[in-house]
KOLFI-562233 format. One record per residue (C-alpha): residue number from 1; residue in one letter; x, y, z. Coordinates in nm, 4 decimals, decimal comma. Layout:
// residues N
[NUM "a" [X Y Z]]
...
END
This chain:
// residues 436
[1 "m" [4,6845 -6,4656 4,7857]]
[2 "r" [4,8487 -6,1312 4,7310]]
[3 "s" [4,7210 -5,8441 4,5189]]
[4 "v" [4,9544 -5,7143 4,2570]]
[5 "p" [4,9794 -5,3335 4,2554]]
[6 "e" [4,9286 -5,1450 3,9301]]
[7 "p" [5,2452 -5,0162 3,7709]]
[8 "a" [5,3182 -4,6556 3,8497]]
[9 "g" [5,1737 -4,4040 3,5977]]
[10 "r" [4,8954 -4,6286 3,4642]]
[11 "p" [4,5459 -4,4672 3,4973]]
[12 "v" [4,3010 -4,6310 3,7279]]
[13 "g" [3,9504 -4,6949 3,5803]]
[14 "r" [3,7925 -4,5575 3,2590]]
[15 "d" [3,8893 -4,2169 3,1143]]
[16 "p" [3,5945 -3,9752 3,1866]]
[17 "c" [3,6918 -3,7202 2,9190]]
[18 "p" [3,4890 -3,8691 2,6300]]
[19 "e" [3,1733 -3,8799 2,8429]]
[20 "q" [3,2253 -3,5237 2,9623]]
[21 "i" [3,2731 -3,4027 2,6055]]
[22 "e" [2,9610 -3,5884 2,4933]]
[23 "q" [2,7552 -3,4471 2,7806]]
[24 "e" [2,8803 -3,0963 2,7098]]
[25 "a" [2,7994 -3,1361 2,3411]]
[26 "r" [2,4480 -3,2581 2,4241]]
[27 "a" [2,3983 -2,9618 2,6583]]
[28 "i" [2,5146 -2,7171 2,3905]]
[29 "a" [2,2860 -2,8774 2,1328]]
[30 "q" [1,9886 -2,8684 2,3697]]
[31 "h" [2,0577 -2,5046 2,4595]]
[32 "t" [2,0840 -2,4157 2,0900]]
[33 "r" [1,7518 -2,5842 2,0091]]
[34 "t" [1,5838 -2,4142 2,3043]]
[35 "t" [1,7174 -2,0764 2,1912]]
[36 "t" [1,5967 -2,1434 1,8364]]
[37 "t" [1,2508 -2,2445 1,9600]]
[38 "t" [1,2298 -1,9258 2,1675]]
[39 "s" [1,3399 -1,7114 1,8714]]
[40 "m" [1,0902 -1,8793 1,6385]]
[41 "a" [0,8084 -1,8255 1,8886]]
[42 "a" [0,9002 -1,4563 1,9201]]
[43 "l" [0,9052 -1,4157 1,5413]]
[44 "r" [0,5704 -1,5918 1,5181]]
[45 "r" [0,4219 -1,3469 1,7711]]
[46 "v" [0,5507 -1,0529 1,5660]]
[47 "v" [0,3932 -1,1973 1,2514]]
[48 "d" [0,0635 -1,2652 1,4287]]
[49 "s" [0,0534 -0,9085 1,5616]]
[50 "l" [0,0664 -0,7765 1,2047]]
[51 "r" [-0,2419 -0,9689 1,0958]]
[52 "e" [-0,4771 -0,6913 1,2055]]
[53 "f" [-0,3165 -0,4490 0,9587]]
[54 "e" [-0,4511 -0,4649 0,6057]]
[55 "g" [-0,2329 -0,5242 0,3010]]
[56 "p" [0,1086 -0,6871 0,2592]]
[57 "k" [0,3715 -0,6269 0,5282]]
[58 "t" [0,7484 -0,6705 0,5349]]
[59 "v" [0,9703 -0,7693 0,8268]]
[60 "v" [1,3489 -0,7281 0,8072]]
[61 "l" [1,5263 -0,9588 1,0525]]
[62 "l" [1,8894 -0,8904 1,1491]]
[63 "s" [2,0725 -1,1922 1,2873]]
[64 "e" [2,4153 -1,3529 1,3077]]
[65 "g" [2,2578 -1,6899 1,2453]]
[66 "l" [2,0026 -1,9451 1,3564]]
[67 "v" [2,0516 -2,3187 1,3952]]
[68 "a" [1,7156 -2,4525 1,2773]]
[69 "e" [1,7494 -2,8138 1,1723]]
[70 "p" [1,4293 -2,9267 0,9967]]
[71 "q" [1,4245 -3,2582 1,1853]]
[72 "y" [1,3915 -3,0662 1,5132]]
[73 "i" [1,2253 -2,7341 1,4177]]
[74 "d" [0,8823 -2,7242 1,2498]]
[75 "f" [0,8291 -2,4299 1,0137]]
[76 "t" [0,4651 -2,5130 0,9362]]
[77 "d" [0,3216 -2,2663 1,1884]]
[78 "l" [0,5451 -1,9811 1,0703]]
[79 "t" [0,4573 -2,0515 0,7066]]
[80 "a" [0,0835 -2,0437 0,7799]]
[81 "a" [0,1081 -1,7350 1,0022]]
[82 "a" [0,3093 -1,5392 0,7436]]
[83 "r" [0,0685 -1,6395 0,4672]]
[84 "d" [-0,2441 -1,5468 0,6633]]
[85 "a" [-0,0947 -1,2154 0,7800]]
[86 "r" [0,0523 -1,1445 0,4331]]
[87 "v" [0,3983 -1,0944 0,5812]]
[88 "t" [0,7269 -1,1301 0,3958]]
[89 "v" [1,0454 -1,1793 0,5990]]
[90 "y" [1,3815 -1,0634 0,4661]]
[91 "v" [1,6874 -1,1654 0,6662]]
[92 "l" [2,0124 -0,9710 0,6889]]
[93 "q" [2,2846 -1,2020 0,8193]]
[94 "l" [2,5470 -0,9989 1,0009]]
[95 "d" [2,9080 -1,0706 0,9215]]
[96 "v" [3,0872 -1,2548 1,2038]]
[97 "p" [3,4715 -1,2561 1,2123]]
[98 "l" [3,6242 -1,5983 1,1577]]
[99 "a" [3,8812 -1,5387 1,4331]]
[100 "d" [3,7987 -1,4518 1,7941]]
[101 "a" [4,0747 -1,3179 2,0188]]
[102 "a" [3,9018 -1,4683 2,3231]]
[103 "e" [3,9506 -1,8216 2,1920]]
[104 "a" [4,2748 -2,0063 2,2536]]
[105 "r" [4,2533 -2,1629 1,9114]]
[106 "p" [3,9975 -2,1373 1,6306]]
[107 "s" [3,7333 -2,4046 1,5961]]
[108 "p" [3,8116 -2,6538 1,3189]]
[109 "t" [3,4424 -2,6525 1,2188]]
[110 "r" [3,3891 -2,2737 1,2186]]
[111 "s" [3,3024 -2,2592 0,8475]]
[112 "y" [3,0595 -2,5485 0,8866]]
[113 "d" [2,9005 -2,3825 1,1905]]
[114 "r" [2,8564 -2,0576 1,0006]]
[115 "q" [2,6901 -2,2401 0,7120]]
[116 "l" [2,4640 -2,4190 0,9592]]
[117 "r" [2,3484 -2,0848 1,1011]]
[118 "a" [2,2976 -1,9464 0,7497]]
[119 "d" [2,0867 -2,2491 0,6518]]
[120 "g" [1,8550 -2,1840 0,9455]]
[121 "l" [1,8023 -1,8228 0,8413]]
[122 "a" [1,7359 -1,9352 0,4842]]
[123 "r" [1,4632 -2,1699 0,6086]]
[124 "v" [1,3030 -1,8877 0,8082]]
[125 "a" [1,3047 -1,6527 0,5085]]
[126 "g" [1,1822 -1,9251 0,2732]]
[127 "a" [0,8869 -1,9999 0,4995]]
[128 "a" [0,7773 -1,6347 0,4694]]
[129 "r" [0,8448 -1,5694 0,0989]]
[130 "g" [1,1707 -1,3873 0,1638]]
[131 "t" [1,5413 -1,4413 0,1211]]
[132 "v" [1,8723 -1,3891 0,3018]]
[133 "f" [2,1244 -1,1162 0,2258]]
[134 "q" [2,4746 -1,0977 0,3684]]
[135 "l" [2,5380 -0,7661 0,5447]]
[136 "v" [2,9046 -0,6705 0,5653]]
[137 "g" [2,9889 -0,3464 0,7427]]
[138 "s" [2,7850 -0,0510 0,6193]]
[139 "d" [2,7227 -0,1913 0,2715]]
[140 "p" [2,3920 -0,0396 0,1459]]
[141 "g" [2,3499 -0,3104 -0,1192]]
[142 "p" [2,1111 -0,5379 0,0753]]
[143 "f" [1,8893 -0,2455 0,1749]]
[144 "n" [1,8788 -0,1168 -0,1825]]
[145 "r" [1,7860 -0,4628 -0,3051]]
[146 "i" [1,5021 -0,4944 -0,0543]]
[147 "a" [1,3762 -0,1465 -0,1450]]
[148 "m" [1,3804 -0,2395 -0,5134]]
[149 "e" [1,1864 -0,5609 -0,4524]]
[150 "l" [0,9280 -0,3713 -0,2469]]
[151 "s" [0,8791 -0,1105 -0,5202]]
[152 "g" [0,6687 -0,3452 -0,7331]]
[153 "y" [0,5584 -0,7014 -0,7840]]
[154 "y" [0,3426 -0,9267 -0,9995]]
[155 "l" [0,0167 -1,0754 -0,8774]]
[156 "v" [-0,0423 -1,4236 -1,0191]]
[157 "a" [-0,3845 -1,5863 -0,9986]]
[158 "f" [-0,4914 -1,9393 -1,0820]]
[159 "e" [-0,8184 -2,1280 -1,1018]]
[160 "a" [-0,8552 -2,3635 -0,8076]]
[161 "r" [-1,0060 -2,7093 -0,8308]]
[162 "d" [-1,2902 -2,8220 -0,6092]]
[163 "s" [-1,0466 -3,0522 -0,4297]]
[164 "d" [-0,8390 -2,7458 -0,3326]]
[165 "r" [-1,1305 -2,5897 -0,1445]]
[166 "d" [-1,0922 -2,7982 0,1679]]
[167 "g" [-0,9463 -2,5469 0,4141]]
[168 "r" [-0,6135 -2,7328 0,4229]]
[169 "d" [-0,2621 -2,6347 0,3225]]
[170 "h" [-0,1537 -2,7263 -0,0307]]
[171 "r" [0,1947 -2,7015 -0,1742]]
[172 "i" [0,2464 -2,4659 -0,4669]]
[173 "r" [0,5432 -2,3925 -0,6886]]
[174 "v" [0,5941 -2,1109 -0,9388]]
[175 "a" [0,8791 -2,1331 -1,1899]]
[176 "l" [1,0154 -1,8981 -1,4551]]
[177 "k" [1,1554 -1,9815 -1,7966]]
[178 "r" [1,4103 -1,7007 -1,7686]]
[179 "k" [1,7175 -1,8418 -1,5999]]
[180 "a" [1,8504 -1,5017 -1,4916]]
[181 "a" [1,5328 -1,4125 -1,2993]]
[182 "a" [1,4286 -1,5159 -0,9497]]
[183 "v" [1,0754 -1,5581 -0,8188]]
[184 "r" [0,9672 -1,5503 -0,4555]]
[185 "t" [0,6387 -1,7187 -0,3733]]
[186 "r" [0,4766 -1,8687 -0,0691]]
[187 "p" [0,5259 -2,2445 -0,0408]]
[188 "t" [0,1612 -2,3182 0,0423]]
[189 "f" [-0,1890 -2,1857 -0,0127]]
[190 "r" [-0,5198 -2,2461 0,1618]]
[191 "i" [-0,8744 -2,1953 0,0320]]
[192 "a" [-1,1815 -2,1952 0,2544]]
[193 "r" [-1,4202 -2,4882 0,2235]]
[194 "s" [-1,6969 -2,2603 0,0959]]
[195 "p" [-1,7168 -1,8977 -0,0199]]
[196 "s" [-1,9349 -1,8184 0,2814]]
[197 "a" [-1,6350 -1,8765 0,5067]]
[198 "a" [-1,4713 -1,5581 0,3750]]
[199 "r" [-1,5664 -1,2202 0,5186]]
[200 "p" [-1,8061 -1,0143 0,3040]]
[201 "v" [-1,6253 -0,7449 0,1096]]
[202 "e" [-1,8271 -0,4788 0,2940]]
[203 "d" [-1,6857 -0,5968 0,6268]]
[204 "q" [-1,3366 -0,6074 0,4786]]
[205 "l" [-1,3776 -0,2491 0,3562]]
[206 "v" [-1,4895 -0,1311 0,7008]]
[207 "a" [-1,1859 -0,2974 0,8595]]
[208 "l" [-0,9628 -0,1411 0,5939]]
[209 "l" [-1,0940 0,2095 0,6655]]
[210 "r" [-1,0308 0,1579 1,0369]]
[211 "t" [-0,6665 0,0605 1,0002]]
[212 "s" [-0,4201 0,3148 1,1356]]
[213 "t" [-0,1393 0,2432 0,8886]]
[214 "p" [-0,1357 0,3209 0,5153]]
[215 "v" [-0,1963 0,0302 0,2774]]
[216 "t" [-0,0350 0,0663 -0,0652]]
[217 "e" [-0,1048 -0,2626 -0,2414]]
[218 "l" [-0,3823 -0,1066 -0,4529]]
[219 "p" [-0,2767 0,2349 -0,5921]]
[220 "l" [-0,5337 0,5051 -0,5144]]
[221 "r" [-0,5577 0,8723 -0,6084]]
[222 "v" [-0,7893 1,1249 -0,4439]]
[223 "a" [-0,8893 1,4846 -0,5149]]
[224 "t" [-1,1274 1,7160 -0,3282]]
[225 "f" [-1,3395 2,0038 -0,4604]]
[226 "m" [-1,5342 2,2621 -0,2588]]
[227 "l" [-1,8728 2,4088 -0,3571]]
[228 "r" [-2,1048 2,6348 -0,1600]]
[229 "e" [-2,4209 2,4634 -0,0398]]
[230 "p" [-2,7301 2,6769 -0,1153]]
[231 "g" [-2,9288 2,8195 0,1722]]
[232 "g" [-2,6582 2,8599 0,4340]]
[233 "d" [-2,2902 2,8655 0,5169]]
[234 "n" [-2,2269 2,4926 0,4747]]
[235 "v" [-1,9874 2,3576 0,2146]]
[236 "r" [-2,0401 2,0655 -0,0201]]
[237 "a" [-1,7164 1,8685 -0,0365]]
[238 "i" [-1,6871 1,6560 -0,3494]]
[239 "v" [-1,4357 1,3730 -0,3337]]
[240 "s" [-1,3169 1,1900 -0,6426]]
[241 "a" [-1,1225 0,8645 -0,6076]]
[242 "e" [-0,9496 0,6537 -0,8704]]
[243 "a" [-0,8042 0,3046 -0,8290]]
[244 "d" [-0,5609 0,1233 -1,0568]]
[245 "a" [-0,7455 -0,2073 -1,0603]]
[246 "a" [-0,5504 -0,5121 -1,1722]]
[247 "r" [-0,6130 -0,6511 -1,5173]]
[248 "g" [-0,8784 -0,9173 -1,4826]]
[249 "a" [-1,0388 -0,7567 -1,1763]]
[250 "s" [-1,4036 -0,7034 -1,2663]]
[251 "s" [-1,4751 -0,4320 -1,0098]]
[252 "v" [-1,3380 -0,2225 -0,7266]]
[253 "n" [-1,5156 -0,1553 -0,3987]]
[254 "l" [-1,4407 0,1984 -0,2793]]
[255 "g" [-1,5391 0,3574 0,0489]]
[256 "f" [-1,4687 0,6787 0,2371]]
[257 "v" [-1,4826 0,8257 0,5866]]
[258 "v" [-1,4690 1,1973 0,6732]]
[259 "r" [-1,3711 1,2915 1,0298]]
[260 "d" [-1,3740 1,6351 1,1870]]
[261 "e" [-1,1006 1,7861 1,4029]]
[262 "h" [-1,2388 1,5956 1,7042]]
[263 "d" [-1,2077 1,2632 1,5149]]
[264 "v" [-1,5863 1,2329 1,4905]]
[265 "i" [-1,7193 1,0741 1,1706]]
[266 "v" [-1,9345 1,3280 0,9859]]
[267 "a" [-1,9805 1,1406 0,6572]]
[268 "s" [-1,9138 0,7953 0,5143]]
[269 "g" [-2,0164 0,5754 0,2263]]
[270 "a" [-1,9187 0,2895 -0,0033]]
[271 "e" [-1,9942 0,1811 -0,3568]]
[272 "p" [-1,8691 -0,0788 -0,6064]]
[273 "t" [-1,7494 0,0492 -0,9428]]
[274 "t" [-1,6525 -0,1204 -1,2660]]
[275 "t" [-1,4614 0,1820 -1,3988]]
[276 "g" [-1,2157 0,2179 -1,1101]]
[277 "g" [-1,3495 0,5674 -1,0353]]
[278 "f" [-1,5960 0,6905 -0,7778]]
[279 "a" [-1,7219 1,0391 -0,6889]]
[280 "f" [-1,9196 1,1237 -0,3775]]
[281 "s" [-2,0109 1,4356 -0,1849]]
[282 "a" [-2,0828 1,5370 0,1720]]
[283 "v" [-2,2324 1,8555 0,3147]]
[284 "v" [-2,0261 1,9752 0,6107]]
[285 "a" [-1,9808 2,2875 0,8175]]
[286 "p" [-1,6791 2,5049 0,7341]]
[287 "g" [-1,3701 2,3676 0,9061]]
[288 "d" [-1,0775 2,1275 0,8835]]
[289 "y" [-1,1366 1,7589 0,8157]]
[290 "k" [-0,9517 1,4348 0,7524]]
[291 "l" [-1,0516 1,2132 0,4614]]
[292 "t" [-0,9755 0,8406 0,4412]]
[293 "v" [-1,0484 0,6483 0,1218]]
[294 "g" [-1,0069 0,2722 0,0921]]
[295 "g" [-1,0461 0,0281 -0,1936]]
[296 "i" [-1,0463 -0,3478 -0,2585]]
[297 "d" [-1,0314 -0,4809 -0,6134]]
[298 "g" [-1,1593 -0,8103 -0,7502]]
[299 "l" [-0,8283 -0,9858 -0,6821]]
[300 "g" [-0,8285 -0,8834 -0,3168]]
[301 "r" [-0,5665 -0,6088 -0,3430]]
[302 "r" [-0,6181 -0,3328 -0,0877]]
[303 "g" [-0,5221 0,0312 -0,0676]]
[304 "t" [-0,5870 0,3368 0,1451]]
[305 "v" [-0,5087 0,7045 0,1168]]
[306 "e" [-0,5531 0,9674 0,3851]]
[307 "r" [-0,5412 1,3414 0,3432]]
[308 "p" [-0,6554 1,6503 0,5328]]
[309 "f" [-0,8691 1,9116 0,3618]]
[310 "a" [-1,0214 2,2472 0,4481]]
[311 "a" [-1,3953 2,2731 0,3850]]
[312 "r" [-1,4083 2,6389 0,2933]]
[313 "l" [-1,3973 2,8479 -0,0215]]
[314 "t" [-1,0851 3,0480 -0,0962]]
[315 "p" [-1,1548 3,4228 -0,0568]]
[316 "r" [-1,1455 3,5897 -0,3990]]
[317 "a" [-1,2584 3,9118 -0,5637]]
[318 "v" [-1,5497 3,7126 -0,7060]]
[319 "s" [-1,7018 3,4338 -0,4971]]
[320 "v" [-1,6422 3,1130 -0,6935]]
[321 "s" [-1,6091 2,7411 -0,6326]]
[322 "d" [-1,3036 2,5282 -0,7013]]
[323 "l" [-1,2272 2,4424 -1,0619]]
[324 "i" [-1,3520 2,0927 -1,1421]]
[325 "l" [-1,2248 1,8839 -1,4328]]
[326 "a" [-1,4549 1,5979 -1,5218]]
[327 "r" [-1,5294 1,3487 -1,7925]]
[328 "v" [-1,7753 1,4928 -2,0431]]
[329 "p" [-2,1146 1,3661 -1,9193]]
[330 "q" [-2,3475 1,1741 -2,1452]]
[331 "p" [-2,6160 1,3066 -2,1603]]
[332 "a" [-2,5199 1,6663 -2,0860]]
[333 "n" [-2,7343 1,6868 -1,7699]]
[334 "a" [-2,5899 1,3678 -1,6184]]
[335 "p" [-2,4043 1,3959 -1,2834]]
[336 "l" [-2,0410 1,4995 -1,3018]]
[337 "h" [-1,7605 1,2506 -1,2371]]
[338 "p" [-1,4542 1,4636 -1,1565]]
[339 "i" [-1,1157 1,3274 -1,2537]]
[340 "v" [-0,8309 1,3126 -1,0049]]
[341 "d" [-0,5373 1,3473 -1,2405]]
[342 "r" [-0,5598 1,1490 -1,5636]]
[343 "a" [-0,7664 1,2997 -1,8426]]
[344 "t" [-0,8465 1,0057 -2,0680]]
[345 "g" [-1,0219 1,0579 -2,3979]]
[346 "d" [-0,9926 1,3489 -2,6377]]
[347 "r" [-1,1716 1,6130 -2,4279]]
[348 "v" [-1,2512 1,7123 -2,0710]]
[349 "l" [-1,5198 1,9265 -1,9064]]
[350 "a" [-1,4163 2,2306 -1,6991]]
[351 "y" [-1,6785 2,3393 -1,4449]]
[352 "i" [-1,7001 2,6249 -1,1914]]
[353 "e" [-1,9784 2,7948 -0,9989]]
[354 "l" [-2,0036 3,1723 -0,9463]]
[355 "y" [-2,2062 3,2714 -0,6418]]
[356 "p" [-2,4276 3,5801 -0,6106]]
[357 "s" [-2,3093 3,8855 -0,4224]]
[358 "d" [-2,4299 3,9628 -0,0722]]
[359 "d" [-2,7342 4,1484 -0,2067]]
[360 "g" [-2,8354 3,8461 -0,4164]]
[361 "t" [-2,7223 3,9888 -0,7495]]
[362 "s" [-2,5935 3,7325 -0,9972]]
[363 "q" [-2,2353 3,7647 -1,1123]]
[364 "q" [-2,2069 3,9323 -1,4511]]
[365 "a" [-1,8787 3,7841 -1,5636]]
[366 "a" [-1,7299 3,5851 -1,8475]]
[367 "v" [-1,5091 3,2791 -1,8036]]
[368 "k" [-1,2436 3,1406 -2,0338]]
[369 "v" [-1,0560 2,8149 -1,9805]]
[370 "e" [-0,6957 2,7684 -2,0895]]
[371 "v" [-0,4538 2,4764 -2,0860]]
[372 "a" [-0,0820 2,5368 -2,0391]]
[373 "r" [0,2263 2,3441 -1,9396]]
[374 "t" [0,2634 2,5490 -1,6206]]
[375 "a" [0,0454 2,7830 -1,4173]]
[376 "e" [0,2173 3,0873 -1,5712]]
[377 "g" [0,3007 2,9395 -1,9120]]
[378 "p" [0,1516 3,0384 -2,2477]]
[379 "a" [-0,1897 2,8958 -2,3316]]
[380 "l" [-0,1893 2,5941 -2,5622]]
[381 "v" [-0,5693 2,5693 -2,5739]]
[382 "t" [-0,8269 2,8429 -2,5032]]
[383 "v" [-1,2016 2,7804 -2,4823]]
[384 "p" [-1,4740 3,0293 -2,3745]]
[385 "a" [-1,7122 2,8873 -2,1159]]
[386 "t" [-2,0877 2,8720 -2,1535]]
[387 "i" [-2,2569 3,0772 -1,8813]]
[388 "r" [-2,5932 2,9799 -1,7329]]
[389 "t" [-2,7745 3,1413 -1,4377]]
[390 "v" [-3,0083 2,9201 -1,2376]]
[391 "e" [-3,2440 2,9625 -0,9431]]
[392 "g" [-3,1065 3,1582 -0,6489]]
[393 "g" [-2,8665 3,3662 -0,8558]]
[394 "l" [-2,6155 3,0828 -0,8991]]
[395 "t" [-2,4120 3,1110 -1,2190]]
[396 "i" [-2,2621 2,7971 -1,3751]]
[397 "a" [-1,9742 2,8107 -1,6218]]
[398 "r" [-1,8940 2,5032 -1,8320]]
[399 "a" [-1,6385 2,4543 -2,1072]]
[400 "i" [-1,5528 2,1433 -2,3077]]
[401 "v" [-1,1764 2,1505 -2,3592]]
[402 "p" [-1,0264 1,9496 -2,6502]]
[403 "l" [-0,7177 1,7436 -2,5669]]
[404 "r" [-0,6522 1,5580 -2,8907]]
[405 "d" [-0,3659 1,7880 -2,9932]]
[406 "l" [-0,1853 1,7663 -2,6577]]
[407 "a" [0,1133 1,5363 -2,6238]]
[408 "p" [0,1244 1,3026 -2,3223]]
[409 "g" [0,2499 1,4817 -2,0117]]
[410 "r" [0,1602 1,7186 -1,7286]]
[411 "y" [-0,0613 2,0237 -1,7839]]
[412 "v" [-0,2424 2,2953 -1,5898]]
[413 "a" [-0,5994 2,4045 -1,6583]]
[414 "r" [-0,6691 2,7740 -1,5881]]
[415 "a" [-1,0148 2,9260 -1,5517]]
[416 "a" [-1,0038 3,3054 -1,5763]]
[417 "v" [-1,3051 3,5039 -1,4495]]
[418 "v" [-1,3302 3,8263 -1,6503]]
[419 "e" [-1,5315 4,1382 -1,5635]]
[420 "n" [-1,5346 4,4448 -1,7883]]
[421 "g" [-1,2465 4,3013 -1,9887]]
[422 "k" [-1,0285 4,2507 -1,6806]]
[423 "t" [-0,9363 3,9190 -1,5170]]
[424 "v" [-1,0529 3,9402 -1,1562]]
[425 "s" [-0,9874 3,5806 -1,0491]]
[426 "t" [-0,7949 3,2791 -1,1786]]
[427 "l" [-0,8425 2,9186 -1,0722]]
[428 "t" [-0,6014 2,6376 -1,1606]]
[429 "r" [-0,6068 2,2586 -1,1552]]
[430 "g" [-0,3263 2,0256 -1,2618]]
[431 "f" [-0,3884 1,7135 -1,4691]]
[432 "s" [-0,2048 1,4720 -1,6947]]
[433 "v" [-0,2629 1,3332 -2,0408]]
[434 "p" [-0,1587 0,9658 -2,0391]]
[435 "g" [0,0273 0,8055 -2,3228]]
[436 "p" [-0,1263 0,5547 -2,5630]]
END
């Protein structure tokens, strides 16, 4: 029996090309999924690292694309981490040219591949209450849009059922009736099994005051006033804080910490308030200090403000305190609650202290309080202050200033100390009259 040779030119055996292409495709797919898993883990670590900082945070991710197929990549961990850390992720997808000079011929699926990478980025942003913007060249549009979205937001609350308080993730959806508007919300929420599982608000306030980064979710305003402490050279620093609590928030917890130039805490305190305002004082030695005020309202919004201040009286011809503007106390001998900026109501109390001279003689001076648009502008309101001398030669000047005839806007209060018909010292304090 003779073997018959194969005709010349006919291939021997099976063509290996299809298997090689399939193996190469599988290797590319596996490499892509591994790269995506590594990128997701890195993003998760970034989000987790932001949990220790109070308040909402924003991460802007720049990427050419991410292949994140939902059947292979689980976004549950990223969603939970972003929610717990209060992180929002915006994605800027960089523009990639459709043609590459290094390629012999363009890929027939390039558009599909680009859309696949864009879908992955959209899933990442959606898991963290963000969105994707296309970044082409130096176009500032995406950055302006992100800045606009960060400038303000609405806080929506809902009443949870008992079945929601199980410590598990629950899906949530928020929709708008306006078709032209977009809403960005987290896809899930989680409520502890019992209220005791949440940290006490006092502990949350302590952690807030320790944070090293500013928190701006709850707007806060702070003003400081310096008075001389009787019987020595110490200064009484009065701090007034105001918080813009959300509508429906029953109270605000405010706290403060005062540190000296060596970062040593010299005074601290905390107090809940139903008015959104809080005034406190601390007796300190003359010097430079750093004040940190933090607040948490009834809806959980947080805010901090930090400012340096000098605990010393400004040298003047007559030794006087700072000018304090406060709500008119009821009754008249009630403690003062200085305002920070907004003078609500139809009148405000102006208060200063005049200290005795070195020989203990009380100051024999008159005080008049004026309100003007600017520090040097003409007076719109003029009120003489009532003078009262108390024990130790301290002289107190108080004037109730009417505001009912002032239009909403910015104003300056001026307290002029007059001796022998001549103004020897002028103190100023800016304030605003809010609209109706």
